[in-house]
C-alpha positions as CSV (number, residue, x, y, z in Angstrom):
1,M,115.4,111.9,86.4
2,V,112.0,111.9,84.6
3,R,109.9,114.8,86.1
4,T,106.5,115.4,84.8
5,R,103.7,117.8,85.9
6,F,100.0,118.3,85.7
7,A,99.3,122.0,85.6
8,P,95.5,122.8,85.5
9,S,93.9,126.1,85.9
10,P,91.1,126.3,88.5
11,T,88.7,128.2,86.3
12,G,86.1,125.4,86.3
13,F,85.5,121.9,87.6
14,M,88.0,119.2,86.6
15,H,87.3,118.2,83.0
16,I,87.4,114.5,82.2
17,G,90.1,115.2,79.6
18,G,92.2,116.8,82.3
19,I,92.3,113.4,84.1
20,R,93.5,111.7,81.0
21,T,96.3,114.3,80.7
22,A,97.2,113.8,84.4
23,L,97.0,110.0,84.0
24,Y,99.5,110.0,81.1
25,S,101.9,112.4,83.0
26,Y,101.6,110.3,86.1
27,A,102.2,106.9,84.2
28,L,105.2,108.4,82.4
29,A,106.9,109.6,85.6
30,K,106.1,106.3,87.6
31,R,107.2,104.1,84.7
32,N,110.6,105.7,84.8
33,N,110.9,105.9,88.6
34,G,110.4,109.7,88.4
35,K,108.4,112.3,90.0
36,F,104.9,113.6,89.3
37,I,104.2,117.2,90.2
38,L,101.0,119.1,90.6
39,R,101.1,122.9,89.8
40,I,98.1,125.1,89.9
41,E,98.1,127.8,87.3
42,D,95.8,130.3,88.8
43,T,96.9,133.6,87.2
44,D,93.5,134.1,85.5
45,K,91.8,135.4,88.7
46,K,88.8,136.8,86.8
47,R,87.7,133.3,85.7
48,E,88.8,131.3,88.8
49,I,86.0,129.5,90.8
50,D,86.0,129.2,94.6
51,E,86.1,125.4,94.6
52,G,88.6,125.1,91.7
53,I,91.8,124.1,93.5
54,G,90.0,121.8,95.9
55,D,88.2,120.1,93.1
56,I,91.5,119.5,91.2
57,I,93.1,118.0,94.3
58,R,90.1,115.8,95.1
59,G,89.9,114.7,91.5
60,L,93.5,113.4,91.5
61,K,93.0,111.7,94.8
62,V,89.9,109.8,93.9
63,F,91.7,108.3,90.8
64,G,94.8,107.4,92.9
65,L,97.0,109.9,90.9
66,N,99.0,110.9,93.9
67,Y,101.5,113.6,93.3
68,D,105.0,113.7,94.8
69,E,105.2,117.5,95.0
70,G,102.5,120.1,95.0
71,P,100.0,122.1,97.1
72,N,99.4,120.7,100.5
73,K,102.4,118.4,100.1
74,G,105.4,120.7,99.4
75,G,108.6,119.9,97.7
76,D,112.0,121.4,96.9
77,Y,110.7,123.8,94.1
78,G,107.6,125.4,95.5
79,P,105.4,127.2,96.0
80,Y,103.3,125.2,93.6
81,I,100.6,127.7,93.1
82,Q,101.5,130.4,90.5
83,S,99.8,133.3,92.3
84,K,102.3,132.8,95.1
85,R,105.2,133.0,92.7
86,L,104.7,136.6,91.3
87,D,108.1,137.9,92.5
88,I,109.7,135.0,90.7
89,Y,108.0,135.9,87.3
90,K,108.8,139.6,87.7
91,K,112.5,138.8,88.3
92,K,112.7,136.5,85.3
93,A,110.9,138.9,83.0
94,E,113.4,141.6,84.1
95,E,116.2,139.2,83.5
96,L,115.1,138.8,79.9
97,V,114.9,142.6,79.4
98,D,118.5,142.9,80.7
99,K,119.6,140.2,78.2
100,G,118.0,142.0,75.4
101,K,115.5,139.1,74.8
102,A,112.4,141.2,76.0
103,Y,111.4,144.9,76.1
104,Y,109.1,147.3,78.0
105,C,105.9,148.3,76.1
106,F,103.9,151.3,77.0
107,C,101.1,151.1,74.4
108,S,97.6,151.7,75.7
109,K,94.8,149.2,75.1
110,K,93.1,151.9,73.0
111,R,96.1,152.2,70.7
112,L,96.5,148.3,70.4
113,E,92.8,148.0,69.5
114,K,93.2,150.6,66.8
115,V,96.2,148.8,65.4
116,R,94.4,145.5,65.4
117,K,91.4,146.8,63.6
118,K,93.5,148.4,60.9
119,Q,95.4,145.2,60.3
120,Q,92.1,143.2,60.1
121,K,90.8,145.7,57.6
122,E,93.9,145.2,55.5
123,G,93.5,141.4,55.7
124,K,96.7,141.0,57.8
125,Q,97.2,138.8,60.8
126,P,96.7,140.9,63.9
127,M,100.1,141.3,65.6
128,Y,101.8,143.9,67.8
129,D,103.4,146.5,65.5
130,R,106.5,146.7,67.7
131,K,106.3,150.4,68.4
132,C,108.1,150.1,71.7
133,R,110.6,147.5,70.7
134,D,113.5,149.8,70.1
135,I,112.9,152.3,73.0
136,D,116.2,153.0,74.8
137,I,116.4,151.0,78.0
138,K,117.3,154.0,80.1
139,E,114.3,155.9,78.7
140,A,112.0,153.0,79.3
141,K,113.1,152.7,83.0
142,E,112.7,156.4,83.5
143,R,109.1,156.3,82.2
144,I,108.5,153.4,84.7
145,R,109.9,155.5,87.5
146,N,107.6,158.2,86.6
147,G,104.6,155.8,87.1
148,E,103.7,155.0,83.5
149,N,102.0,151.6,82.9
150,Y,103.8,149.0,81.0
151,V,104.0,145.4,80.1
152,I,107.0,143.3,79.2
153,R,107.1,141.7,75.7
154,L,109.2,138.9,74.3
155,K,111.5,140.1,71.5
156,I,110.8,137.7,68.7
157,P,113.8,137.4,66.3
158,N,113.2,137.9,62.6
159,G,113.7,135.1,60.0
160,R,114.3,132.1,62.4
161,N,113.0,128.6,61.8
162,L,111.9,127.2,65.2
163,E,111.5,123.4,65.4
164,I,110.6,120.6,67.8
165,N,110.3,116.9,67.4
166,D,107.2,116.1,69.3
167,K,106.8,112.5,70.6
168,L,103.3,112.3,69.3
169,M,103.0,114.9,66.4
170,G,106.4,114.4,65.0
171,R,108.7,117.2,63.6
172,I,107.1,120.6,63.4
173,T,108.6,123.9,62.2
174,W,107.5,127.5,62.5
175,N,108.9,130.7,61.0
176,S,109.5,133.3,63.7
177,D,108.1,136.0,61.3
178,D,104.6,134.6,62.0
179,V,105.1,134.8,65.8
180,D,103.8,137.8,67.7
181,D,105.9,139.7,70.3
182,Q,104.1,138.0,73.1
183,V,103.3,139.9,76.4
184,L,105.2,138.1,79.2
185,L,104.3,140.3,82.2
186,K,101.1,142.2,82.4
187,S,100.6,145.7,83.8
188,D,99.1,144.2,87.0
189,G,102.3,142.2,87.7
190,Y,100.7,138.9,86.7
191,P,102.6,136.7,84.2
192,T,100.9,135.5,81.0
193,Y,100.7,131.7,80.5
194,H,103.8,131.7,78.3
195,L,106.2,133.3,80.9
196,A,104.8,131.4,83.9
197,V,104.7,128.0,82.3
198,V,108.3,128.1,81.0
199,V,109.8,129.6,84.2
200,D,108.0,127.1,86.3
201,D,109.0,124.1,84.1
202,V,112.6,125.3,84.1
203,L,112.8,126.0,87.9
204,M,110.9,122.8,88.8
205,K,113.2,120.8,86.5
206,I,110.4,119.3,84.4
207,S,111.9,116.9,81.8
208,H,108.7,115.7,80.0
209,I,105.6,117.6,79.2
210,T,102.3,115.9,78.1
211,R,99.5,118.4,77.4
212,G,96.7,119.1,74.9
213,I,97.3,119.9,71.3
214,E,95.7,123.3,71.8
215,W,99.0,124.5,73.3
216,L,101.1,123.4,70.3
217,A,100.7,126.9,68.7
218,S,102.5,128.3,71.8
219,V,105.6,126.2,71.4
220,P,107.6,128.6,69.1
221,K,107.4,131.3,71.9
222,H,108.4,128.7,74.4
223,I,111.4,127.6,72.4
224,L,112.6,131.2,72.3
225,L,112.1,131.5,76.1
226,Y,114.1,128.4,76.8
227,E,116.9,129.7,74.6
228,A,116.8,133.1,76.3
229,F,117.1,131.5,79.8
230,G,119.8,129.2,78.5
231,Y,118.0,125.9,79.2
232,K,117.3,122.7,77.1
233,F,113.8,122.4,75.7
234,P,111.9,119.5,77.4
235,I,110.5,116.4,75.7
236,T,106.9,117.1,74.7
237,A,103.8,115.1,73.7
238,H,100.9,117.1,72.5
239,M,97.7,115.1,72.7
240,P,94.8,115.3,70.4
241,V,91.4,116.5,71.7
242,I,88.8,114.0,72.7
243,L,85.8,114.0,70.4
244,D,82.1,113.3,70.9
245,P,80.7,110.6,68.6
246,D,79.3,113.3,66.3
247,G,82.9,114.5,65.7
248,G,82.7,117.7,67.8
249,K,85.0,118.6,70.7
250,L,83.8,116.9,73.9
251,S,81.9,119.7,75.7
252,K,79.2,120.0,78.5
253,R,76.7,121.2,75.9
254,K,76.5,117.6,74.7
255,G,76.6,115.9,78.1
256,V,78.5,115.9,81.3
257,V,82.3,116.4,81.1
258,S,83.4,117.2,84.6
259,V,84.8,114.5,86.9
260,R,82.4,115.2,89.7
261,D,79.4,114.9,87.4
262,F,80.5,111.6,86.1
263,L,81.0,110.4,89.7
264,K,77.6,111.8,90.6
265,Q,76.0,109.8,87.7
266,G,77.3,106.6,89.3
267,Y,80.4,105.9,87.4
268,L,83.2,104.2,89.2
269,P,86.6,106.0,89.4
270,E,88.5,102.8,88.4
271,A,86.2,102.2,85.4
272,L,86.5,105.8,84.3
273,L,90.3,105.7,84.6
274,N,90.5,102.4,82.7
275,F,88.3,103.9,79.9
276,L,90.5,107.0,79.7
277,M,93.7,104.8,79.5
278,L,92.5,103.7,76.1
279,L,91.5,107.1,74.8
280,G,94.8,107.7,72.9
281,W,96.9,104.9,74.1
282,S,96.8,101.2,73.1
283,P,98.5,98.1,74.5
284,D,100.4,95.7,72.2
285,D,97.5,93.2,72.4
286,D,93.6,93.3,72.6
287,R,93.5,93.7,76.4
288,E,91.0,96.2,77.7
289,F,91.1,96.0,81.5
290,F,94.0,97.5,83.4
291,S,94.5,98.5,87.0
292,L,96.5,101.7,87.5
293,K,99.5,99.7,88.5
294,E,99.3,97.5,85.4
295,F,98.9,100.5,83.1
296,V,102.0,102.2,84.5
297,K,104.0,99.1,83.8
298,E,102.8,99.0,80.2
299,F,102.8,102.7,79.4
300,S,105.1,104.5,76.9
301,L,104.8,107.7,74.8
302,E,105.6,105.7,71.7
303,R,102.2,103.9,72.0
304,L,100.1,107.1,72.1
305,N,98.0,107.6,69.1
306,K,97.9,111.1,67.4
307,A,94.4,110.6,66.0
308,S,91.6,112.2,68.0
309,P,89.9,109.5,70.1
310,V,86.1,109.3,70.4
311,F,84.4,109.5,73.7
312,N,82.0,106.6,73.4
313,R,79.7,106.9,76.4
314,Q,78.0,103.6,75.7
315,K,81.4,102.0,75.9
316,L,82.0,103.7,79.2
317,I,78.7,102.4,80.5
318,W,79.7,98.9,79.5
319,F,83.1,99.3,81.2
320,N,81.3,100.5,84.3
321,G,78.9,97.6,84.4
322,E,81.8,95.1,83.9
323,Y,83.6,96.5,86.9
324,I,80.4,96.3,89.0
325,R,79.8,92.7,88.0
326,N,83.3,91.7,88.9
327,Y,83.1,93.2,92.4
328,S,82.6,90.8,95.4
329,K,79.2,91.3,97.1
330,K,80.9,92.9,100.0
331,L,82.9,95.4,97.9
332,F,79.8,96.3,95.8
333,T,77.9,97.0,99.0
334,K,80.7,99.3,100.2
335,K,80.8,101.2,96.9
336,V,77.0,101.7,96.9
337,R,77.0,102.9,100.5
338,E,79.8,105.4,99.7
339,W,78.0,106.6,96.6
340,V,74.6,107.0,98.3
341,K,76.1,108.9,101.2
342,K,77.9,111.3,98.9
343,Y,75.6,111.8,96.0
344,C,72.1,110.6,96.7
345,E,69.5,113.4,97.3
346,D,67.0,111.2,98.8
347,K,67.6,111.5,102.5
348,E,65.4,108.6,103.4
349,M,67.4,106.3,101.1
350,V,70.6,107.6,102.6
351,K,69.4,106.6,106.1
352,N,68.0,103.3,105.0
353,T,71.1,102.1,103.2
354,S,73.5,103.2,105.8
355,N,71.7,101.2,108.6
356,D,70.5,98.2,106.6
357,E,72.3,95.0,107.8
358,K,70.6,93.1,104.9
359,L,71.7,95.5,102.2
360,I,74.3,93.0,100.9
361,N,71.5,90.5,100.3
362,K,69.4,93.1,98.4
363,L,72.2,94.3,96.2
364,A,73.2,90.8,95.4
365,L,69.9,90.5,93.5
366,I,70.7,93.5,91.2
367,Q,74.4,93.4,90.9
368,E,74.2,91.7,87.5
369,R,71.5,94.1,86.3
370,V,72.9,97.6,86.9
371,S,75.6,99.5,85.0
372,L,75.7,102.6,87.2
373,L,75.7,103.1,90.9
374,S,72.9,105.7,90.4
375,E,70.7,102.9,89.2
376,V,70.8,101.1,92.4
377,V,68.6,103.5,94.5
378,D,65.5,103.0,92.3
379,S,66.2,99.3,92.0
380,I,66.0,98.6,95.8
381,R,63.7,101.4,96.9
382,F,60.7,99.0,97.2
383,F,62.5,97.0,99.9
384,Y,62.1,99.9,102.2
385,K,58.6,101.1,101.5
386,R,55.5,100.1,99.6
387,L,55.5,102.0,96.3
388,E,52.4,103.3,94.5
389,V,51.2,100.5,92.2
390,P,50.9,101.7,88.6
391,K,47.5,101.5,87.0
392,I,47.3,97.9,85.9
393,K,45.6,98.5,82.6
394,S,48.3,101.1,81.6
395,I,51.2,98.8,81.8
396,K,52.6,98.0,78.4
397,G,52.8,94.2,77.6
398,V,50.4,93.2,80.4
399,K,47.1,91.5,79.6
400,R,44.2,94.0,80.0
401,Y,42.7,92.3,83.1
402,E,39.1,92.9,84.1
403,S,39.1,94.8,87.4
404,T,37.3,92.0,89.2
405,D,39.7,89.4,87.8
406,Y,42.9,91.0,89.1
407,K,41.4,91.8,92.5
408,N,40.2,88.2,92.9
409,A,43.5,86.9,91.7
410,I,45.4,89.0,94.3
411,N,43.0,87.9,97.0
412,D,43.6,84.2,96.0
413,Y,47.3,84.8,96.0
414,T,47.1,86.2,99.5
415,D,45.5,83.0,100.6
416,I,48.3,81.1,99.1
417,I,51.0,83.2,100.7
418,T,49.1,82.8,104.1
419,S,49.2,79.1,103.7
420,Y,53.0,79.0,103.5
421,D,55.2,78.2,106.5
422,S,54.6,80.7,109.3
423,D,58.4,81.0,110.1
424,T,58.9,84.3,108.3
425,E,62.6,84.2,108.7
426,N,63.1,81.0,106.7
427,W,60.3,80.7,104.3
428,E,61.4,79.2,101.0
429,H,59.9,79.1,97.4
430,K,60.0,75.4,96.6
431,V,56.3,75.4,95.4
432,W,55.8,79.1,94.8
433,E,56.3,79.1,91.0
434,S,53.9,76.1,90.5
435,D,51.3,77.7,92.7
436,I,51.4,80.9,90.6
437,R,51.1,78.9,87.4
438,K,48.0,77.0,88.8
439,L,46.5,80.4,89.7
440,S,47.2,81.7,86.2
441,D,45.4,78.6,84.7
442,K,42.4,79.2,87.0
443,Y,41.9,82.7,85.5
444,K,42.9,81.6,82.0
445,W,45.8,84.0,81.9
446,R,49.2,83.7,80.5
447,H,51.6,82.7,83.3
448,G,53.8,85.7,82.6
449,D,50.8,88.0,83.2
450,M,50.2,86.6,86.6
451,F,53.8,86.9,87.6
452,M,53.7,90.6,86.3
453,L,50.7,91.3,88.4
454,I,52.3,90.1,91.6
455,R,55.5,91.9,90.8
456,L,53.5,95.2,90.3
457,V,51.6,94.8,93.6
458,I,54.6,93.9,95.7
459,C,57.4,95.9,94.1
460,G,55.4,98.8,92.5
461,S,57.1,98.3,89.1
462,P,57.0,95.9,86.1
463,V,60.8,95.8,86.4
464,S,62.4,94.5,89.7
465,P,65.0,92.1,91.0
466,P,64.1,88.3,91.0
467,L,60.6,88.1,92.4
468,F,60.9,85.2,94.8
469,E,64.2,86.3,96.2
470,S,62.7,89.7,96.8
471,L,59.7,88.2,98.6
472,I,62.1,86.2,100.9
473,I,64.0,89.4,101.8
474,L,60.8,91.3,102.4
475,S,59.5,88.6,104.7
476,K,56.1,86.9,104.8
477,D,54.5,89.5,107.0
478,E,55.5,92.4,104.8
479,V,54.3,90.7,101.7
480,L,50.9,90.1,103.2
481,V,50.7,93.6,104.4
482,R,51.3,94.8,100.7
483,L,48.8,92.3,99.3
484,N,46.1,93.3,101.7
485,D,46.7,97.0,101.3
486,F,46.3,96.5,97.6
487,I,43.0,94.6,98.0
488,S,41.5,97.3,100.4
489,E,42.5,100.1,98.1
490,N,41.0,98.5,94.9
């Protein structure tokens, strides 16, 4: 059976690249009727953040990447959090010592630093000098009984060629003489990454590993660990790093990179996931839009690309906008309400949108105009309260009206609105446009300038949803209040 795993460390909030790794692991398992496992690698306690594990679990859930085994779910090979498996790692490390594949090392940090500096001064690659490698096992155990601090190191053989055939990177070979005698178990009883990841992948019966290319350098040590335990090395696919458009590694110094920050900015999980599908994988046609179910059906390791993909944020915004425009009005309203409730810091807008029975009508006016859910709040704010009108003369592109002209024009427009049907629930705009054009001609203005003036007074911005539809939703009474308030203030 195909068994894949996603094994993040809770040392920060979930990186968007981590979701891509999880997505490919999930798709590989589900494509082959296998199991997708979540394992938390939390042995770096100094760097772990309080919300780390919860953020990982929530991140997978919001994208629909539901794991079959893992924390809060269980399974036959738990626990699925490494800090709860320390006894297992210690036992396995001791097993390697007994097999002659590892050894106890008693060197102090001070000595190791001295050796490292000497090697650097001589232009050599810093590596452990193997001082403790040949200590008799009985002597070593006696020193341990006497309370001496120690670590367990992997005994790297000399003159070996270590090779894998990676599904993405191809055939790669290392010489064991270039590999350090890696620490496997630290003096505090915690394993290093290398011991823990191999032990867990072996005991959890992981058959396929997809992970970042930064872990490729660790493979020769892992090959030897698999050999030492007597297990077959799994199938691997080491994925290239995601790049920013300028060619550098995707990092928070150049923009948001955490899942929660993307969601807070108003990106939709399904749009983000669809965008990530294509960052390293390509279908056999020009299709760009995939549901998770459709992607799983099409996915294969053979269609992964070993070139580093570029994270084009403008393309992501386009993806997000396309998803928004393809929603039904009802679903778009639901998505907006969910986003506002979770991420909007304007408590008044949270209250307004949650209780507004006409929200679906308001959102219908802007659905074709927004690309992010975060843009919605400012686009509809004017429906709930009269916004401060910008200084008319400062608006770029608007005719520089004489103050008396725009006051008189708004006064005349108030009379026009007043003359319309008094049924405020059903007033229509059959003659509204022609009336505004006539008013423009009276003042010898361009028609667009008159429309802009009305938009500024009613909506508080030169940019708004369609004007007449907005007036209908606001109601005749509210429109007159705003017009009269403007006249009295100017």
